[in-house]
MARTI-95009 format. One record per residue: residue in one letter; x negated, y negated, z negated of N, C-alpha, C, O, CB in turn. Coordinates in pm, 1 decimal, padded with zeros to 6 digits. Atoms other than C-alpha are relative to their C-alpha. Glycine has a CB too. Layout:
<atoms>
   rest        n.u        n.v        n.w       ca.u       ca.v       ca.w        c.u        c.v        c.w        o.u        o.v        o.w       cb.u       cb.v       cb.w
      a          X          Y          Z          X          Y          Z          X          Y          Z          X          Y          Z          X          Y          Z
...
</atoms>
This chain:
<atoms>
   rest        n.u        n.v        n.w       ca.u       ca.v       ca.w        c.u        c.v        c.w        o.u        o.v        o.w       cb.u       cb.v       cb.w
      m    00134.9    00036.5    00038.3    01204.8   -00152.0   -00594.0   -00098.0    00100.6    00059.6   -00077.0    00221.4    00048.2   -00013.8   -00006.4   -00153.8
      l    00095.2   -00087.3   -00067.5    00906.9   -00011.4   -00404.9   -00091.1    00073.0   -00095.7   -00101.8    00195.5   -00089.5   -00082.2   -00078.9    00096.0
      f    00095.3   -00057.5    00093.0    00656.3    00048.4   -00679.9    00022.7   -00061.9   -00136.7    00077.3   -00171.7   -00147.7   -00145.7   -00022.0    00047.7
      a   -00019.3    00050.8    00136.1    00657.2    00005.0   -01054.7   -00066.8   -00135.3   -00019.5   -00011.9   -00221.2   -00088.6   -00054.5    00099.6   -00101.7
      f    00069.2    00126.6    00023.6    00403.2   -00278.2   -01038.4    00063.9   -00116.9    00072.8    00031.4   -00232.2    00044.5   -00143.7    00011.8    00041.5
      e   -00064.6    00109.8   -00071.4    00623.5   -00477.0   -00799.5    00079.4   -00088.7   -00096.3    00090.9   -00209.3   -00074.3    00092.3    00054.9    00109.9
      a   -00077.9    00076.5    00097.3    00835.1   -00582.9   -01099.1   -00086.0   -00104.3   -00070.3   -00033.3   -00203.3   -00120.9    00063.0    00093.7   -00102.9
      h    00091.0    00091.1    00068.6    00527.6   -00757.9   -01242.1   -00057.9   -00106.7    00092.7   -00127.6   -00197.2    00047.0   -00112.2    00078.3   -00063.2
      l    00054.9    00095.2   -00095.9    00443.0   -00949.7   -00925.5    00102.1   -00108.2    00031.3    00222.0   -00081.2    00039.4   -00043.2    00071.6    00128.9
      g   -00088.0    00106.3   -00045.8    00585.9   -01284.6   -00831.2    00017.9    00008.7    00150.5   -00066.4    00065.8    00219.7   -00055.2   -00137.5   -00039.8
      h   -00025.7    00002.5   -00143.6    00736.7   -01333.7   -00486.6   -00013.0   -00143.2    00049.9    00023.5   -00237.7   -00020.1    00140.9    00057.8    00033.0
      d    00008.8    00133.2   -00056.8    00662.8   -01625.6   -00259.0    00130.2   -00033.7    00073.5    00225.7    00043.9    00069.1   -00121.5   -00010.7    00095.2
      a   -00120.8    00045.8   -00069.7    00917.6   -01819.1   -00049.0    00042.5    00094.3    00111.6    00159.6    00095.9    00149.4   -00022.5   -00138.3    00057.0
      d   -00030.8   -00095.1   -00107.1    00898.2   -01551.3    00222.8    00024.9    00141.1   -00053.1    00023.3    00237.8    00023.1   -00113.4    00002.8    00101.1
      c   -00029.5   -00129.7    00064.0    00975.5   -01269.3   -00025.3   -00117.2    00097.2    00006.1   -00096.5    00218.2    00015.5    00121.0    00063.9    00065.6
      n    00119.7   -00083.5    00003.8    00618.3   -01138.9   -00028.0   -00050.7    00008.0   -00143.3   -00040.7   -00088.7   -00218.9   -00110.1   -00055.8    00094.3
      a    00058.6   -00019.3    00132.2    00454.6   -00996.2   -00340.5   -00140.3    00055.8    00017.8   -00163.6    00139.5    00105.0    00087.5    00094.9   -00088.1
      a    00137.9   -00044.4   -00016.8    00082.9   -00942.2   -00388.3   -00077.1   -00009.1   -00130.5   -00042.2   -00085.7   -00220.3   -00069.5   -00082.2    00107.3
      t    00096.8    00011.4    00107.9   -00197.2   -00882.5   -00634.9   -00113.9   -00087.6    00049.3   -00108.5   -00140.0    00160.5   -00051.8    00140.2   -00046.0
      d    00114.2    00083.3   -00037.8   -00528.1   -01069.4   -00629.7   -00064.4    00049.6    00129.3   -00047.4    00165.2    00168.3   -00103.8   -00002.2   -00112.8
      s    00079.6   -00029.3   -00120.1   -00744.0   -01077.2   -00316.5    00084.1    00038.7    00120.7    00036.8    00110.5    00208.8   -00097.2    00110.6   -00029.4
      v   -00086.4   -00026.5   -00115.3   -00449.0   -01058.8   -00075.7    00040.5   -00132.9    00060.3    00078.6   -00225.5   -00011.3    00125.9    00083.7   -00040.2
      v   -00041.8    00119.8   -00071.7   -00375.2   -01320.9    00189.0    00107.4    00040.2    00100.5    00085.7    00129.8    00182.1   -00121.3   -00069.3    00071.1
      f   -00106.8   -00022.1   -00097.0   -00045.5   -01324.3    00381.1    00001.4   -00115.7    00098.4   -00024.9   -00229.9    00060.8    00137.9    00014.8   -00070.4
      f   -00014.2    00103.9   -00101.6    00000.8   -01514.9    00706.9    00106.4    00047.1    00098.6    00095.9    00156.8    00153.4   -00136.9   -00029.6    00072.8
      d   -00105.7   -00030.2   -00096.4    00314.4   -01519.3    00924.5    00062.1    00136.9   -00025.7    00057.5    00224.7    00060.5   -00054.9   -00006.1    00142.2
      r   -00058.1   -00127.1    00039.1    00491.4   -01237.4    00743.4    00114.4   -00022.7   -00097.5    00123.5   -00129.1   -00158.9   -00106.2    00091.5   -00062.0
      r   -00112.6    00006.4    00092.6    00806.6   -01166.3    00538.5    00024.1    00136.1   -00062.4   -00005.7    00239.9   -00003.3    00126.7   -00049.4    00071.4
      n   -00044.0   -00122.8    00067.4    00929.8   -00910.1    00286.9   -00108.5    00106.6   -00008.8   -00082.6    00223.5    00019.4    00119.3    00056.9    00071.4
      s    00110.5   -00095.0    00006.7    00592.6   -00746.5    00233.5   -00057.4    00006.3   -00141.6   -00047.1   -00088.6   -00219.3   -00109.8   -00038.3    00100.4
      l    00064.3   -00023.0    00128.1    00411.3   -00604.4   -00066.7   -00142.2    00045.0    00027.0   -00163.6    00134.3    00109.0    00077.5    00104.9   -00085.2
      a    00139.6   -00039.1   -00020.0    00032.2   -00579.5   -00086.3   -00072.3    00006.2   -00133.4   -00056.1   -00080.7   -00219.0   -00071.3   -00098.0    00094.9
      h    00084.2   -00015.4    00118.4   -00204.3   -00453.4   -00353.8   -00141.0    00029.1    00049.1   -00162.1    00117.8    00131.8    00052.9    00114.4   -00095.4
      s    00138.7   -00019.7   -00037.4   -00578.7   -00478.8   -00318.0   -00081.6    00020.9   -00126.0   -00070.0   -00055.8   -00221.6   -00053.8   -00119.7    00082.0
      y    00080.0   -00035.2    00115.6   -00821.7   -00320.2   -00560.0   -00112.6   -00099.9   -00019.6   -00194.6   -00119.0    00070.2   -00055.9    00140.8    00014.5
      q    00103.1    00094.5    00042.0   -01042.3   -00577.1   -00735.0   -00035.6   -00099.0    00109.2    00050.0   -00176.8    00151.3   -00123.5    00074.2   -00043.0
      a    00048.0    00104.9   -00090.0   -01247.7   -00780.6   -00489.6    00010.4    00036.0    00148.2   -00049.0   -00032.8    00231.2   -00142.4   -00032.2   -00032.7
      i   -00015.7   -00034.3   -00141.0   -01148.8   -00605.5   -00164.7    00100.5   -00096.8    00060.7    00219.6   -00090.3    00030.0    00046.2    00148.8    00018.3
      l   -00088.5    00096.4   -00064.1   -01006.9   -00888.1    00045.8    00088.2    00071.9    00100.3    00038.4    00143.0    00187.6   -00080.7   -00112.6    00068.8
      t   -00096.7   -00064.0   -00088.8   -00692.1   -00770.3    00222.8    00084.8   -00109.1    00062.1    00144.4   -00189.5   -00009.5    00088.8    00104.2   -00076.3
      d   -00077.6    00099.8   -00072.5   -00523.6   -00983.2    00490.1    00113.8    00069.4    00073.5    00095.9    00177.3    00130.0   -00089.6   -00079.3    00099.0
      v   -00117.5   -00053.5   -00069.6   -00176.1   -00922.5    00631.9    00053.6   -00110.9    00089.0    00092.0   -00217.4    00040.7    00110.5    00051.2   -00101.3
      i   -00038.2    00103.7   -00095.8   -00082.0   -01111.3    00948.4    00109.4    00051.5    00092.6    00096.5    00158.7    00151.8   -00122.1   -00046.3    00082.0
      g   -00100.6   -00021.8   -00102.1    00234.9   -01114.4    01155.2    00080.7    00127.7   -00009.9    00131.0    00175.4    00091.8   -00063.7   -00002.8    00128.1
      v   -00082.0   -00120.0    00014.6    00411.9   -00809.8    01013.4    00101.8   -00024.0   -00112.1    00074.3   -00096.5   -00207.7   -00088.9    00126.0   -00030.3
      d   -00105.7    00013.6    00098.7    00734.8   -00786.8    00815.4    00032.6    00136.5   -00058.8    00008.8    00239.7    00004.1    00125.6   -00064.2    00062.3
      n   -00048.1   -00122.5    00064.1    00870.3   -00528.3    00571.3   -00108.1    00106.8   -00007.4   -00088.3    00220.1    00036.4    00120.5    00054.2    00074.7
      l    00116.2   -00087.7    00001.7    00532.6   -00371.1    00506.8   -00052.5    00015.3   -00142.0   -00044.5   -00077.4   -00222.7   -00110.1   -00054.2    00092.4
      v    00069.7   -00025.1    00125.5    00356.3   -00212.4    00209.4   -00144.6    00031.5    00034.4   -00171.4    00118.3    00117.5    00066.6    00117.0   -00081.4
      v    00142.5   -00021.6   -00020.2   -00024.5   -00229.6    00200.5   -00063.1    00020.4   -00137.2   -00048.8   -00063.7   -00225.9   -00066.5   -00120.2    00076.7
      v    00071.0   -00025.8    00125.1   -00228.7   -00070.9   -00079.0   -00143.1    00037.8    00036.2   -00166.5    00140.3    00100.3    00070.1    00113.4   -00084.9
      a    00141.6   -00024.8   -00027.9   -00608.7   -00091.0   -00056.2   -00070.7    00032.1   -00131.0   -00065.2   -00046.1   -00226.0   -00066.3   -00122.9    00070.4
      t    00079.9   -00039.3    00115.6   -00825.6    00095.4   -00307.8   -00141.5    00027.5    00049.2   -00163.8    00026.4    00170.3    00060.9    00125.5   -00072.6
      p    00136.9   -00023.1   -00045.7   -01200.4    00170.7   -00300.8   -00014.9    00119.8    00093.7   -00107.3    00122.7    00175.0   -00088.9    00019.0   -00118.1
      d    00017.7   -00120.9   -00081.3   -01144.1    00510.1   -00135.8    00116.1    00031.4    00092.8    00116.2    00136.4    00157.1   -00022.2    00116.3   -00089.1
      a   -00114.0   -00028.8   -00087.7   -00814.9    00481.6    00053.4    00073.0   -00127.8    00037.5    00065.9   -00228.7   -00032.7    00096.9    00097.8   -00067.6
      l   -00084.4    00109.2   -00045.9   -00587.5    00251.0    00248.7    00134.5    00059.0    00039.8    00140.5    00152.2    00120.0   -00065.8   -00077.6    00119.0
      l   -00135.3   -00042.7   -00034.8   -00210.3    00298.8    00267.6    00070.9   -00116.9    00064.2    00072.2   -00227.1    00009.4    00078.2    00051.2   -00124.9
      v   -00082.2    00098.7   -00067.4    00002.1    00106.5    00515.7    00127.5    00072.0    00041.8    00122.0    00173.1    00111.8   -00074.5   -00064.9    00123.6
      t   -00126.5   -00063.6   -00034.5    00371.8    00189.6    00548.8    00110.4   -00104.2    00007.0    00099.2   -00211.7   -00052.0    00035.7    00109.5   -00101.9
      a   -00118.5    00085.0   -00003.5    00705.6    00031.8    00630.3    00069.2    00008.0   -00135.4    00068.7    00113.4   -00199.0    00096.8    00042.2    00115.1
      c   -00067.8    00001.6    00130.2    00901.3   -00070.5    00320.7    00104.4    00110.1   -00011.3    00119.0    00171.1   -00117.2    00065.9   -00135.3   -00023.4
      d   -00105.7   -00100.7    00007.4    01183.4    00166.0    00409.4   -00053.5    00142.8   -00000.5    00024.5    00237.1   -00013.0    00094.7   -00017.3    00115.4
      k    00063.3   -00132.5    00006.1    00936.8    00459.1    00415.9   -00081.7    00018.5   -00127.1   -00143.2    00123.6   -00145.5   -00089.2    00021.3    00121.6
      a    00085.8   -00003.2    00118.7    00767.2    00381.5    00082.4    00031.4    00117.6   -00091.9   -00057.6    00166.4   -00161.6    00013.8   -00129.3   -00077.1
      e   -00034.6   -00113.6    00085.8    00956.5    00658.4   -00096.7   -00068.2    00128.6    00044.8   -00076.7    00223.7   -00033.0    00150.4    00020.1   -00001.8
      q    00068.7   -00118.5   -00050.0    00771.2    00910.5    00120.7   -00143.5    00010.4   -00051.0   -00209.8    00111.5   -00027.8    00000.3   -00000.5    00150.9
      v    00135.4   -00003.3    00053.7    00443.9    00822.1   -00052.5   -00017.2    00118.7   -00094.3   -00122.4    00182.7   -00095.0   -00032.4   -00131.5   -00072.8
      k    00006.9   -00114.4    00091.7    00521.0    01084.6   -00317.0   -00026.6    00129.5    00076.5   -00108.7    00210.7    00033.8    00130.6    00012.2   -00081.0
      d    00022.3   -00119.4   -00082.4    00540.4    01353.4   -00046.1   -00141.1    00001.8    00057.6   -00205.0    00106.8    00063.2    00102.8    00006.5    00113.7
      l    00135.8    00009.1   -00052.9    00215.2    01230.4    00106.8   -00102.0    00037.2   -00106.0   -00197.6    00109.2   -00077.4   -00027.9   -00140.6    00052.6
      v    00092.0   -00032.5    00109.5    00040.3    01252.2   -00230.4   -00002.5    00150.7   -00023.0   -00109.3    00208.4   -00043.5    00041.0   -00073.9   -00130.0
      e   -00005.1   -00146.3    00017.5    00157.8    01612.3   -00267.9   -00075.2    00071.7    00111.6   -00145.5    00169.3    00085.6    00146.1    00048.7   -00003.9
      q    00074.0   -00059.9   -00111.5    00022.4    01696.8    00078.9   -00149.8   -00019.7   -00016.8   -00227.5    00072.3    00008.8    00045.8   -00060.0    00133.2
      l    00142.5    00026.9    00020.3   -00311.3    01531.6   -00000.9   -00057.9    00089.0   -00109.2   -00170.3    00137.7   -00097.5   -00022.0   -00147.4   -00035.5
      k    00043.8   -00090.7    00105.4   -00336.2    01732.2   -00320.7   -00012.9    00142.2    00052.7   -00108.4    00212.5    00019.7    00097.3   -00004.0   -00117.9
      a   -00001.6   -00136.7   -00052.7   -00252.5    02053.2   -00134.1   -00121.4    00031.6    00086.4   -00168.1    00145.5    00088.5    00125.5    00022.3    00080.3
      v    00117.4   -00023.2   -00086.0   -00542.5    02008.4    00109.2   -00129.8   -00045.4   -00066.4   -00235.7   -00044.1   -00003.7    00017.4   -00072.7    00133.3
      g    00120.3    00033.2    00074.9   -00784.3    01890.1   -00158.0   -00056.1   -00138.3    00023.0   -00169.0   -00165.8   -00017.5   -00102.8    00096.5    00031.0
      l    00053.4    00133.1   -00028.2   -00818.9    01530.7   -00043.1    00005.1   -00093.2   -00120.3   -00069.0   -00191.5   -00123.6    00075.6   -00061.7    00114.1
      l   -00002.2    00084.8    00119.1   -00728.2    01379.4   -00379.7   -00100.1    00045.3   -00104.4   -00133.0   -00029.8   -00196.3    00138.4   -00001.7   -00060.2
      s    00098.6   -00049.2    00097.2   -00975.5    01596.3   -00567.7   -00142.4   -00022.7    00048.3   -00237.4    00014.0   -00020.9    00022.0    00148.8   -00027.5
      g    00133.5    00024.0   -00052.6   -01268.1    01489.7   -00349.1   -00051.1    00111.8    00089.7   -00157.4    00098.3    00150.4   -00095.0   -00020.0   -00112.9
      r    00040.8   -00110.9   -00086.5   -01285.6    01823.2   -00163.4    00080.5   -00005.8    00128.7    00203.4   -00011.4    00124.6    00019.3    00137.3   -00071.0
      r   -00068.7   -00000.9   -00128.8   -01202.9    01819.4    00206.3   -00004.7    00139.5    00058.8   -00109.7    00203.6    00063.7   -00062.9   -00101.9    00097.2
      r   -00008.2   -00132.4   -00060.5   -01084.6    02136.4    00369.7    00014.4   -00004.7    00150.5    00020.5    00099.7    00215.4    00114.8    00075.6   -00058.4
      g   -00009.6    00010.7   -00145.0   -01055.1    02001.6    00722.0    00136.7    00032.7    00057.3    00147.2    00068.0    00174.8   -00099.7    00088.5    00061.7
      r   -00134.7   -00030.1   -00047.9   -00680.3    02053.5    00747.8    00070.8   -00128.1    00039.7    00057.2   -00231.4   -00025.8    00081.0    00074.9   -00107.1
      a   -00080.3    00113.3   -00042.4   -00453.6    01820.4    00937.8    00126.1   -00007.3   -00084.2    00181.8    00095.2   -00123.4    00034.8    00010.1    00149.3
      l   -00124.2    00018.1    00072.4   -00159.5    01675.1    00754.0    00112.3   -00001.3    00098.2    00228.1   -00015.6    00059.2   -00001.1   -00127.9   -00083.2
</atoms>
């Protein structure tokens, strides 16, 4: 399971799962979450995770989704999750 909320999402015939405001076209085995009214479209890609929020966009391969935790730790370390930017490359 990729994310905790995936268990609450239904899957379509192509094994895609999504929250509101997401449109899939020509894709398989993908998960997408879009914050409120941000329209998110996914076309022609397979095995993908897309998470769109008001202040960030995450796109990763399904088999790399477990690395999100490490990315969050790096973002915290450079102050990007607290709203302070230090100008450091990840």
